[in-house]
N, C-alpha and C positions, 0 to 999 in steps of 0.2 A: 533526539526529538522524535515524538510519535509521528506516525505517517499522517499527513494532512487529510482531513475528511474521515478519519477512522471513527468508528462507532464505539471502539473499545474505551471503557472507563478506566481511569488511572487512579490508583490509590495514592495517598499523600506521599508515600515514600517514593513511588515512581515519578510523581510530578516534581518532587524536589530534586530527584536525580536528573530528570530530563533538562531542568533549567539551571542546575548547579547551585541550588539554594538550600537552605535548611528548612525543616518543618516550622521552626519559629518564624522564619521569613514569610512563609505562606499564611501562618496564623495572623501575622502583623498586617498583611495585605487584606485579609478578611476583616480585621478590626477597622481598617481604614475604608472599607467598602469597595475595594478594588476587585476583590474576588468574592464569590459566594458559592462555596462548594456544596454539592448535593450530599445527601446522607444516605448511606446504605447501612442501616442499623446504626451502630455507634461510629462507623467509619466514614471519613470524608472521601468523596470520590469526585473526580474531575472529568468532564466530557470534552468534546471537541471545541465547544464555545469557550470553556474555561482555558483550554490550551491556547487558543488564539488570543484571549485577553492577556494571559500570562506572557505571551510572546511580546505583546506591545509594552506591557509593564516592564519586562526585563530589558527591552531595548531602551526604554526611557531611563531606567536606573543605570544603564551602561553609560549614559551621557550625564549622569548625576543630576537628573531633573528632580526638583523637589517633589515630595509626595503631594503637596497641595496642587501643584501644576499637573501632576499625573491624574489626580482626582478630577480636576477640571477637564482634562483631555478625555478621560473615559466617559464623563457625562456627555461631552460633545459627541463622542463616537456613538454612544448609546442612542442619542437623539437623531443621528444622521438617517436620512430617508433613502439614501442611495450610496453605492460604493464611491461614486465621484465626490459626494458631499463628505463622506468619511475621510477620503484621501485629502480633501481640502482642509479639514479640521486637523488632521495629523501634520500636514505640511505647515500650517500656521503655528502649531505648537513647536515644531522643530525650528522654524525660523526665529521664534521668540527666544528659544533656548540658545540659539546661535548668537543672538544679540547680547544675551546675558553673559555668555562666555567671552565674547569679544570685549565687553566692558571689563570683565575680570582680568582679561589678558592685558588690557591697557593699564589697569591698576598695578598688576604684577610687574609690568615693564617699568612703570614709574618707580616702584619700590626697588627693583633691581638697579635702576640708575642711581637711586638714592644711596644704596649700599655701596655702589662703585665710587660715588663721590666721597662717602665716609672713609672708605678704604684708602682712597687717594689722599685724603686729608691726613689720615693717620701716617701714611708713608711719607708724605711731605713734612709732616710734623717732626719726624725723627731728625731732619736736617735743619729745619727752619721753624722751630717752635718757641725759641727763646724770645722773651719780650724785651723791648728796648727799655733801659732803666729810666729814660726821660719821658715816658708816656704819662701824660697828665690828662685826667678826664674831669670835666665839669660835673657837678652834682646830677644834672639831668642825663648826661652821658653814662655816668656810673649806674644810675637807675636803669637805664635802657640796657646796659651790658648785663646787669643782673637778670633781666627778663630774657635776654638772648641766651644766657647760660642755662636758664630753665627750659629752653627749647621753644619758647613762644614764637609764633610767626609774626611778621610785621603788622598784620591786621590786628592781632590780639594785643601787641605792644601799644599800638595806636589807641586802642580802646582803654587799656589800663593807664596810659599816661595822658589820657584826655587830649589827644591831638589827632589831626587828620592823617590818613595813611601816607600821603606824600611826605609829610614832615617826619613821620616815623622811619620811613625808608631812607630819607636823607640823613637822619641822625645815625641810623645803623651803619650806613655807608661811611660816614665820617669816622665812626669808631673803628671800623675795619681798616680804614686808611691810616689812622693813628698807630695801629699795631703793625702796620706794613704787612698785613695778612692778605690772603687771596679770597677768603670768604669768612662768614660769621663763625664757623666752627674753629678755624685756625685762630681767629681773634680771641675767642673764648679760651682756647687751649693756652695761648700766650698769657692771657690774663690770669689764668689759674696758676701757671708756673711762676708768674711774677708775684703771686700772693695777693693780687688785687681782688680776687673773688675766691671763696672757699670751694675746694673740690668736694663733690658729694661722695 
């Protein structure tokens, strides 16, 4: 990093090297209005103000902040009338990004749990996936089983079968029980192996 407060102007190659980015990245930031390099003849040059802006941009990209959010942040920082106000703008942006990441983390956690359930179902299926030959489904149960095999959640099944959610959940639970399964995935697996529904 260049020394803070230096009056030395940096060429684009030096700026790129200082922040570990490419020339293309700096051009991209200019296109997005995040940087506005000065010109020394045909050459782009960056002064201390540019270095400080780039430090903020680089920090934001380090936490994968979207470009639109960085643009909004930089506009707020440009309009700040004091360092305290600028600090507040930056803190607000960081807190917003933390909330976004927390939401993403929650989604990832649910997806990981879902994967674990599917793996457990597959493992259990090796020992207990055969369907009882005496499983008989009513037409409405067979229709519901088909939707379950397509991966539709109970809310969607209720809509497709023109029934309320409680009735759809009860219907699905009854099908799972008839197959002596632990969940809908195991019930569908047993139905596939029994030839009751076609495997995709």
